[in-house]
BALOVO-583146 format. One record per atom (N, C-alpha, C): residue number from 1; x negated, y negated, z negated. Coordinates in pm, whole numbers, padded with zeros to 5 digits. Example, Ala and Ser with C-alpha at 12.3 -4.5 7.8 and 13.67 -1.06 7.14 Angstrom:
// BALOVO-583146
pt seq 1; px -01319; py 00569; pz -00780 $
pt seq 1; px -01230; py 00450; pz -00780 $
pt seq 1; px -01320; py 00330; pz -00780 $
pt seq 2; px -01285; py 00225; pz -00708 $
pt seq 2; px -01367; py 00106; pz -00714 $
pt seq 2; px -01290; py -00003; pz -00787 $
END
This chain:
// BALOVO-583146
pt seq 1; px -00085; py 00105; pz 00004 $
pt seq 1; px 00002; py 00008; pz -00007 $
pt seq 1; px -00090; py -00119; pz 00010 $
pt seq 2; px -00074; py -00227; pz 00119 $
pt seq 2; px -00126; py -00338; pz 00108 $
pt seq 2; px -00058; py -00444; pz 00042 $
pt seq 3; px -00151; py -00524; pz -00083 $
pt seq 3; px -00094; py -00605; pz -00149 $
pt seq 3; px -00210; py -00759; pz -00154 $
pt seq 4; px -00160; py -00835; pz -00121 $
pt seq 4; px -00262; py -00971; pz -00146 $
pt seq 4; px -00215; py -01052; pz -00196 $
pt seq 5; px -00316; py -01043; pz -00294 $
pt seq 5; px -00330; py -01085; pz -00449 $
pt seq 5; px -00347; py -01248; pz -00433 $
pt seq 6; px -00375; py -01293; pz -00339 $
pt seq 6; px -00393; py -01448; pz -00304 $
pt seq 6; px -00284; py -01483; pz -00229 $
pt seq 7; px -00180; py -01443; pz -00186 $
pt seq 7; px -00085; py -01468; pz -00097 $
pt seq 7; px 00009; py -01543; pz -00196 $
pt seq 8; px 00090; py -01638; pz -00127 $
pt seq 8; px 00208; py -01718; pz -00179 $
pt seq 8; px 00301; py -01636; pz -00190 $
pt seq 9; px 00346; py -01520; pz -00135 $
pt seq 9; px 00443; py -01409; pz -00140 $
pt seq 9; px 00427; py -01359; pz -00282 $
pt seq 10; px 00510; py -01355; pz -00366 $
pt seq 10; px 00511; py -01271; pz -00520 $
pt seq 10; px 00479; py -01124; pz -00484 $
pt seq 11; px 00437; py -01089; pz -00571 $
pt seq 11; px 00382; py -00949; pz -00569 $
pt seq 11; px 00496; py -00846; pz -00516 $
pt seq 12; px 00583; py -00869; pz -00620 $
pt seq 12; px 00701; py -00766; pz -00629 $
pt seq 12; px 00764; py -00797; pz -00463 $
pt seq 13; px 00792; py -00904; pz -00406 $
pt seq 13; px 00831; py -00909; pz -00276 $
pt seq 13; px 00750; py -00841; pz -00197 $
pt seq 14; px 00611; py -00833; pz -00213 $
pt seq 14; px 00509; py -00778; pz -00111 $
pt seq 14; px 00548; py -00619; pz -00124 $
pt seq 15; px 00558; py -00576; pz -00288 $
pt seq 15; px 00618; py -00416; pz -00288 $
pt seq 15; px 00713; py -00372; pz -00222 $
pt seq 16; px 00830; py -00490; pz -00213 $
pt seq 16; px 00936; py -00462; pz -00180 $
pt seq 16; px 00959; py -00425; pz -00010 $
pt seq 17; px 00884; py -00543; pz 00052 $
pt seq 17; px 00842; py -00540; pz 00183 $
pt seq 17; px 00768; py -00424; pz 00255 $
pt seq 18; px 00668; py -00362; pz 00156 $
pt seq 18; px 00597; py -00257; pz 00226 $
pt seq 18; px 00648; py -00133; pz 00206 $
pt seq 19; px 00736; py -00087; pz 00108 $
pt seq 19; px 00824; py 00010; pz 00080 $
pt seq 19; px 00924; py 00013; pz 00193 $
pt seq 20; px 01007; py -00076; pz 00233 $
pt seq 20; px 01054; py -00080; pz 00339 $
pt seq 20; px 00979; py -00035; pz 00452 $
pt seq 21; px 00893; py -00109; pz 00487 $
pt seq 21; px 00811; py -00085; pz 00617 $
pt seq 21; px 00780; py 00072; pz 00642 $
pt seq 22; px 00744; py 00106; pz 00512 $
pt seq 22; px 00700; py 00267; pz 00512 $
pt seq 22; px 00821; py 00366; pz 00567 $
pt seq 23; px 00938; py 00279; pz 00479 $
pt seq 23; px 01093; py 00383; pz 00552 $
pt seq 23; px 01072; py 00371; pz 00686 $
pt seq 24; px 01077; py 00243; pz 00740 $
pt seq 24; px 01122; py 00217; pz 00887 $
pt seq 24; px 01014; py 00306; pz 00963 $
pt seq 25; px 00894; py 00313; pz 00931 $
pt seq 25; px 00790; py 00387; pz 00991 $
pt seq 25; px 00805; py 00514; pz 00979 $
pt seq 26; px 00868; py 00577; pz 00883 $
pt seq 26; px 00896; py 00710; pz 00870 $
pt seq 26; px 00788; py 00789; pz 00806 $
pt seq 27; px 00705; py 00657; pz 00718 $
pt seq 27; px 00596; py 00722; pz 00608 $
pt seq 27; px 00647; py 00806; pz 00492 $
pt seq 28; px 00751; py 00710; pz 00449 $
pt seq 28; px 00836; py 00756; pz 00318 $
pt seq 28; px 01001; py 00790; pz 00394 $
pt seq 29; px 01037; py 00945; pz 00366 $
pt seq 29; px 01156; py 01008; pz 00424 $
pt seq 29; px 01252; py 01005; pz 00347 $
pt seq 30; px 01363; py 01040; pz 00364 $
pt seq 30; px 01472; py 01038; pz 00276 $
pt seq 30; px 01471; py 01143; pz 00178 $
pt seq 31; px 01513; py 01123; pz 00057 $
pt seq 31; px 01476; py 01217; pz -00082 $
pt seq 31; px 01343; py 01215; pz -00118 $
pt seq 32; px 01239; py 01168; pz -00051 $
pt seq 32; px 01105; py 01178; pz -00090 $
pt seq 32; px 01061; py 01112; pz -00236 $
pt seq 33; px 01026; py 01167; pz -00311 $
pt seq 33; px 00999; py 01115; pz -00425 $
pt seq 33; px 00871; py 01005; pz -00417 $
pt seq 34; px 00885; py 00898; pz -00494 $
pt seq 34; px 00733; py 00800; pz -00476 $
pt seq 34; px 00731; py 00765; pz -00626 $
pt seq 35; px 00602; py 00707; pz -00617 $
pt seq 35; px 00532; py 00659; pz -00753 $
pt seq 35; px 00628; py 00627; pz -00873 $
pt seq 36; px 00597; py 00657; pz -00964 $
pt seq 36; px 00658; py 00591; pz -01073 $
pt seq 36; px 00644; py 00444; pz -01107 $
pt seq 37; px 00698; py 00340; pz -01167 $
pt seq 37; px 00698; py 00234; pz -01197 $
pt seq 37; px 00522; py 00213; pz -01290 $
pt seq 38; px 00501; py 00305; pz -01354 $
pt seq 38; px 00384; py 00305; pz -01426 $
pt seq 38; px 00286; py 00338; pz -01349 $
pt seq 39; px 00315; py 00465; pz -01247 $
pt seq 39; px 00189; py 00488; pz -01155 $
pt seq 39; px 00151; py 00374; pz -01059 $
pt seq 40; px 00269; py 00334; pz -00993 $
pt seq 40; px 00201; py 00226; pz -00905 $
pt seq 40; px 00164; py 00117; pz -00962 $
pt seq 41; px 00186; py 00058; pz -01079 $
pt seq 41; px 00169; py -00053; pz -01142 $
pt seq 41; px -00003; py -00023; pz -01163 $
pt seq 42; px -00038; py 00110; pz -01232 $
pt seq 42; px -00156; py 00147; pz -01245 $
pt seq 42; px -00265; py 00148; pz -01148 $
pt seq 43; px -00199; py 00194; pz -01015 $
pt seq 43; px -00301; py 00182; pz -00917 $
pt seq 43; px -00312; py 00061; pz -00838 $
pt seq 44; px -00221; py -00045; pz -00858 $
pt seq 44; px -00220; py -00162; pz -00805 $
pt seq 44; px -00275; py -00255; pz -00908 $
pt seq 45; px -00317; py -00237; pz -01016 $
pt seq 45; px -00390; py -00302; pz -01141 $
pt seq 45; px -00260; py -00403; pz -01167 $
pt seq 46; px -00152; py -00393; pz -01190 $
pt seq 46; px -00048; py -00495; pz -01196 $
pt seq 46; px 00038; py -00468; pz -01324 $
pt seq 47; px 00114; py -00539; pz -01375 $
pt seq 47; px 00224; py -00542; pz -01471 $
pt seq 47; px 00324; py -00462; pz -01440 $
pt seq 48; px 00346; py -00351; pz -01505 $
pt seq 48; px 00466; py -00268; pz -01480 $
pt seq 48; px 00590; py -00360; pz -01472 $
pt seq 49; px 00596; py -00444; pz -01506 $
pt seq 49; px 00754; py -00532; pz -01506 $
pt seq 49; px 00750; py -00583; pz -01392 $
pt seq 50; px 00618; py -00633; pz -01291 $
pt seq 50; px 00619; py -00656; pz -01176 $
pt seq 50; px 00676; py -00547; pz -01079 $
pt seq 51; px 00637; py -00406; pz -01085 $
pt seq 51; px 00693; py -00305; pz -01029 $
pt seq 51; px 00808; py -00264; pz -01048 $
pt seq 52; px 00864; py -00289; pz -01201 $
pt seq 52; px 01035; py -00280; pz -01237 $
pt seq 52; px 01099; py -00410; pz -01122 $
pt seq 53; px 01064; py -00498; pz -01115 $
pt seq 53; px 01145; py -00588; pz -01034 $
pt seq 53; px 01153; py -00576; pz -00900 $
pt seq 54; px 01060; py -00510; pz -00837 $
pt seq 54; px 01044; py -00460; pz -00715 $
pt seq 54; px 01158; py -00339; pz -00671 $
pt seq 55; px 01106; py -00220; pz -00787 $
pt seq 55; px 01196; py -00123; pz -00746 $
pt seq 55; px 01366; py -00149; pz -00790 $
pt seq 56; px 01393; py -00248; pz -00898 $
pt seq 56; px 01529; py -00288; pz -00879 $
pt seq 56; px 01582; py -00356; pz -00762 $
pt seq 57; px 01514; py -00421; pz -00712 $
pt seq 57; px 01557; py -00501; pz -00563 $
pt seq 57; px 01599; py -00391; pz -00468 $
pt seq 58; px 01485; py -00296; pz -00454 $
pt seq 58; px 01483; py -00166; pz -00359 $
pt seq 58; px 01631; py -00122; pz -00383 $
pt seq 59; px 01651; py -00077; pz -00527 $
pt seq 59; px 01781; py 00010; pz -00573 $
pt seq 59; px 01884; py -00103; pz -00538 $
pt seq 60; px 01888; py -00208; pz -00570 $
pt seq 60; px 02001; py -00292; pz -00515 $
pt seq 60; px 02027; py -00292; pz -00336 $
pt seq 61; px 01929; py -00311; pz -00287 $
pt seq 61; px 01941; py -00271; pz -00141 $
pt seq 61; px 01977; py -00164; pz -00090 $
pt seq 62; px 01969; py -00027; pz -00181 $
pt seq 62; px 02005; py 00115; pz -00149 $
pt seq 62; px 01900; py 00167; pz -00063 $
pt seq 63; px 01760; py 00109; pz -00077 $
pt seq 63; px 01660; py 00205; pz -00002 $
pt seq 63; px 01600; py 00301; pz -00122 $
pt seq 64; px 01590; py 00294; pz -00241 $
pt seq 64; px 01554; py 00395; pz -00340 $
pt seq 64; px 01695; py 00430; pz -00419 $
pt seq 65; px 01633; py 00535; pz -00508 $
pt seq 65; px 01746; py 00573; pz -00628 $
pt seq 65; px 01670; py 00594; pz -00713 $
pt seq 66; px 01688; py 00593; pz -00838 $
pt seq 66; px 01633; py 00627; pz -00974 $
pt seq 66; px 01734; py 00740; pz -01045 $
pt seq 67; px 01652; py 00860; pz -01064 $
pt seq 67; px 01722; py 00975; pz -01122 $
pt seq 67; px 01663; py 00960; pz -01257 $
pt seq 68; px 01741; py 00984; pz -01374 $
pt seq 68; px 01678; py 00936; pz -01510 $
pt seq 68; px 01609; py 01068; pz -01517 $
pt seq 69; px 01496; py 01083; pz -01616 $
pt seq 69; px 01408; py 01211; pz -01643 $
pt seq 69; px 01337; py 01283; pz -01481 $
pt seq 70; px 01411; py 01233; pz -01382 $
pt seq 70; px 01347; py 01297; pz -01256 $
pt seq 70; px 01248; py 01242; pz -01168 $
pt seq 71; px 01277; py 01093; pz -01162 $
pt seq 71; px 01175; py 00996; pz -01070 $
pt seq 71; px 01247; py 00897; pz -00984 $
pt seq 72; px 01171; py 00858; pz -00913 $
pt seq 72; px 01232; py 00780; pz -00832 $
pt seq 72; px 01228; py 00809; pz -00695 $
pt seq 73; px 01329; py 00830; pz -00581 $
pt seq 73; px 01329; py 00867; pz -00442 $
pt seq 73; px 01393; py 00760; pz -00390 $
pt seq 74; px 01320; py 00801; pz -00243 $
pt seq 74; px 01380; py 00727; pz -00102 $
pt seq 74; px 01535; py 00781; pz -00084 $
pt seq 75; px 01620; py 00685; pz -00074 $
pt seq 75; px 01752; py 00710; pz -00058 $
pt seq 75; px 01788; py 00778; pz 00071 $
pt seq 76; px 01918; py 00868; pz 00048 $
pt seq 76; px 01936; py 00980; pz 00175 $
pt seq 76; px 01987; py 00914; pz 00289 $
pt seq 77; px 02024; py 00792; pz 00268 $
pt seq 77; px 02061; py 00734; pz 00404 $
pt seq 77; px 01981; py 00595; pz 00424 $
pt seq 78; px 01876; py 00621; pz 00507 $
pt seq 78; px 01813; py 00491; pz 00507 $
pt seq 78; px 01798; py 00457; pz 00686 $
pt seq 79; px 01854; py 00543; pz 00748 $
pt seq 79; px 01883; py 00512; pz 00885 $
pt seq 79; px 01934; py 00391; pz 00895 $
pt seq 80; px 02036; py 00306; pz 00862 $
pt seq 80; px 02073; py 00206; pz 00841 $
pt seq 80; px 01979; py 00079; pz 00830 $
pt seq 81; px 01875; py 00116; pz 00708 $
pt seq 81; px 01795; py 00013; pz 00722 $
pt seq 81; px 01700; py 00020; pz 00830 $
pt seq 82; px 01658; py 00123; pz 00880 $
pt seq 82; px 01595; py 00133; pz 01002 $
pt seq 82; px 01624; py 00054; pz 01115 $
pt seq 83; px 01736; py 00086; pz 01153 $
pt seq 83; px 01858; py 00004; pz 01267 $
pt seq 83; px 01827; py -00148; pz 01244 $
pt seq 84; px 01888; py -00176; pz 01125 $
pt seq 84; px 01885; py -00322; pz 01080 $
pt seq 84; px 01754; py -00403; pz 01116 $
pt seq 85; px 01637; py -00322; pz 01056 $
pt seq 85; px 01513; py -00402; pz 01080 $
pt seq 85; px 01484; py -00401; pz 01213 $
pt seq 86; px 01497; py -00288; pz 01285 $
pt seq 86; px 01476; py -00320; pz 01438 $
pt seq 86; px 01545; py -00419; pz 01496 $
pt seq 87; px 01657; py -00416; pz 01478 $
pt seq 87; px 01769; py -00540; pz 01524 $
pt seq 87; px 01725; py -00677; pz 01470 $
pt seq 88; px 01686; py -00698; pz 01395 $
pt seq 88; px 01616; py -00822; pz 01328 $
pt seq 88; px 01484; py -00853; pz 01393 $
pt seq 89; px 01420; py -00763; pz 01425 $
pt seq 89; px 01275; py -00764; pz 01502 $
pt seq 89; px 01347; py -00831; pz 01646 $
pt seq 90; px 01406; py -00769; pz 01707 $
pt seq 90; px 01443; py -00785; pz 01844 $
pt seq 90; px 01521; py -00920; pz 01854 $
pt seq 91; px 01607; py -00954; pz 01768 $
pt seq 91; px 01665; py -01095; pz 01726 $
pt seq 91; px 01544; py -01221; pz 01728 $
pt seq 92; px 01434; py -01169; pz 01623 $
pt seq 92; px 01343; py -01268; pz 01624 $
pt seq 92; px 01257; py -01272; pz 01723 $
pt seq 93; px 01246; py -01189; pz 01809 $
pt seq 93; px 01165; py -01207; pz 01956 $
pt seq 93; px 01265; py -01268; pz 02048 $
pt seq 94; px 01421; py -01244; pz 02043 $
pt seq 94; px 01471; py -01315; pz 02162 $
pt seq 94; px 01479; py -01470; pz 02095 $
pt seq 95; px 01495; py -01483; pz 01962 $
pt seq 95; px 01466; py -01637; pz 01922 $
pt seq 95; px 01353; py -01697; pz 01976 $
pt seq 96; px 01250; py -01635; pz 01970 $
pt seq 96; px 01134; py -01684; pz 02020 $
pt seq 96; px 01094; py -01708; pz 02155 $
pt seq 97; px 01171; py -01623; pz 02215 $
pt seq 97; px 01170; py -01642; pz 02378 $
pt seq 97; px 01219; py -01753; pz 02407 $
pt seq 98; px 01330; py -01776; pz 02320 $
pt seq 98; px 01447; py -01901; pz 02345 $
pt seq 98; px 01369; py -02026; pz 02324 $
pt seq 99; px 01307; py -02025; pz 02215 $
pt seq 99; px 01231; py -02132; pz 02190 $
pt seq 99; px 01109; py -02161; pz 02296 $
pt seq 100; px 01042; py -02075; pz 02360 $
pt seq 100; px 00919; py -02080; pz 02434 $
pt seq 100; px 00996; py -02133; pz 02587 $
pt seq 101; px 01099; py -02098; pz 02593 $
pt seq 101; px 01186; py -02150; pz 02726 $
pt seq 101; px 01201; py -02289; pz 02710 $
pt seq 102; px 01244; py -02326; pz 02580 $
pt seq 102; px 01241; py -02492; pz 02563 $
pt seq 102; px 01148; py -02563; pz 02566 $
pt seq 103; px 01022; py -02494; pz 02474 $
pt seq 103; px 00946; py -02597; pz 02448 $
pt seq 103; px 00812; py -02624; pz 02572 $
pt seq 104; px 00779; py -02509; pz 02625 $
pt seq 104; px 00708; py -02504; pz 02774 $
pt seq 104; px 00768; py -02480; pz 02875 $
pt seq 105; px 00904; py -02455; pz 02901 $
pt seq 105; px 00955; py -02454; pz 03037 $
pt seq 105; px 00913; py -02347; pz 03117 $
pt seq 106; px 00898; py -02224; pz 03088 $
pt seq 106; px 00884; py -02136; pz 03110 $
pt seq 106; px 00959; py -02079; pz 03178 $
pt seq 107; px 00927; py -01998; pz 03329 $
pt seq 107; px 01024; py -01926; pz 03422 $
pt seq 107; px 01031; py -01810; pz 03366 $
pt seq 108; px 01174; py -01756; pz 03405 $
pt seq 108; px 01209; py -01660; pz 03335 $
pt seq 108; px 01107; py -01527; pz 03364 $
pt seq 109; px 01077; py -01534; pz 03490 $
pt seq 109; px 00976; py -01434; pz 03518 $
pt seq 109; px 00842; py -01446; pz 03415 $
pt seq 110; px 00808; py -01524; pz 03411 $
pt seq 110; px 00682; py -01522; pz 03277 $
pt seq 110; px 00685; py -01488; pz 03163 $
pt seq 111; px 00849; py -01528; pz 03111 $
pt seq 111; px 00887; py -01470; pz 02980 $
pt seq 111; px 00897; py -01336; pz 02981 $
pt seq 112; px 00956; py -01275; pz 03056 $
pt seq 112; px 00992; py -01119; pz 03056 $
pt seq 112; px 00854; py -01056; pz 03091 $
pt seq 113; px 00754; py -01121; pz 03163 $
pt seq 113; px 00619; py -01022; pz 03182 $
pt seq 113; px 00546; py -01062; pz 03014 $
pt seq 114; px 00566; py -01144; pz 02947 $
pt seq 114; px 00532; py -01186; pz 02820 $
pt seq 114; px 00594; py -01104; pz 02709 $
pt seq 115; px 00711; py -01064; pz 02739 $
pt seq 115; px 00806; py -00968; pz 02652 $
pt seq 115; px 00757; py -00846; pz 02653 $
pt seq 116; px 00743; py -00804; pz 02757 $
pt seq 116; px 00691; py -00664; pz 02803 $
pt seq 116; px 00550; py -00622; pz 02769 $
pt seq 117; px 00468; py -00737; pz 02783 $
pt seq 117; px 00326; py -00717; pz 02720 $
pt seq 117; px 00326; py -00722; pz 02557 $
pt seq 118; px 00414; py -00781; pz 02496 $
pt seq 118; px 00432; py -00802; pz 02345 $
pt seq 118; px 00486; py -00648; pz 02325 $
pt seq 119; px 00592; py -00595; pz 02377 $
pt seq 119; px 00649; py -00480; pz 02363 $
pt seq 119; px 00526; py -00372; pz 02338 $
pt seq 120; px 00482; py -00379; pz 02481 $
pt seq 120; px 00385; py -00253; pz 02470 $
pt seq 120; px 00274; py -00264; pz 02354 $
pt seq 121; px 00242; py -00387; pz 02320 $
pt seq 121; px 00139; py -00398; pz 02217 $
pt seq 121; px 00206; py -00378; pz 02061 $
pt seq 122; px 00325; py -00413; pz 02056 $
pt seq 122; px 00401; py -00358; pz 01924 $
pt seq 122; px 00432; py -00186; pz 01917 $
pt seq 123; px 00453; py -00124; pz 02053 $
pt seq 123; px 00452; py 00016; pz 02036 $
pt seq 123; px 00331; py 00068; pz 02023 $
pt seq 124; px 00203; py 00016; pz 02069 $
pt seq 124; px 00106; py 00071; pz 02038 $
pt seq 124; px 00076; py 00094; pz 01887 $
pt seq 125; px 00087; py -00038; pz 01827 $
pt seq 125; px 00072; py -00039; pz 01700 $
pt seq 125; px 00139; py 00052; pz 01589 $
pt seq 126; px 00287; py 00069; pz 01648 $
pt seq 126; px 00371; py 00129; pz 01573 $
pt seq 126; px 00318; py 00262; pz 01599 $
pt seq 127; px 00283; py 00310; pz 01677 $
pt seq 127; px 00246; py 00453; pz 01711 $
pt seq 127; px 00125; py 00488; pz 01620 $
pt seq 128; px 00039; py 00373; pz 01591 $
pt seq 128; px -00070; py 00425; pz 01525 $
pt seq 128; px -00053; py 00423; pz 01356 $
pt seq 129; px 00067; py 00357; pz 01327 $
pt seq 129; px 00135; py 00402; pz 01200 $
pt seq 129; px 00233; py 00526; pz 01177 $
pt seq 130; px 00281; py 00585; pz 01288 $
pt seq 130; px 00348; py 00703; pz 01233 $
pt seq 130; px 00276; py 00810; pz 01200 $
pt seq 131; px 00342; py 00889; pz 01102 $
pt seq 131; px 00263; py 01015; pz 01078 $
pt seq 131; px 00279; py 01101; pz 01172 $
pt seq 132; px 00146; py 01179; pz 01177 $
pt seq 132; px 00138; py 01282; pz 01279 $
pt seq 132; px 00141; py 01416; pz 01226 $
pt seq 133; px 00222; py 01515; pz 01285 $
pt seq 133; px 00229; py 01622; pz 01248 $
pt seq 133; px 00141; py 01725; pz 01244 $
END
């Protein structure tokens, strides 16, 4: 898990984003047990209350479930999260294209070529993060 201790983004938010990213990329699978609050806090060298805050937020979002005396697990239904994140990324790219159209007066063909190149780069990076059987 990559945490930037110098970032302006609070550490608990970084934990939330990282776990969401792991779920979207398939690194964490539904029903998979993840580190306990204490284990993650120790491995990151942070206060357990920070991890607790992140886990509370993840539970509120339906990404994880905590079962008393059993542990913390990735929720059964994470497909919606994956689809939502992909749709958000697509919307962000579409918004950027619209902005480029306005700012630089790009011709549609140039934008399409730029989008295809960006898509290919993203897919290459995504493949690098996917678990290999």
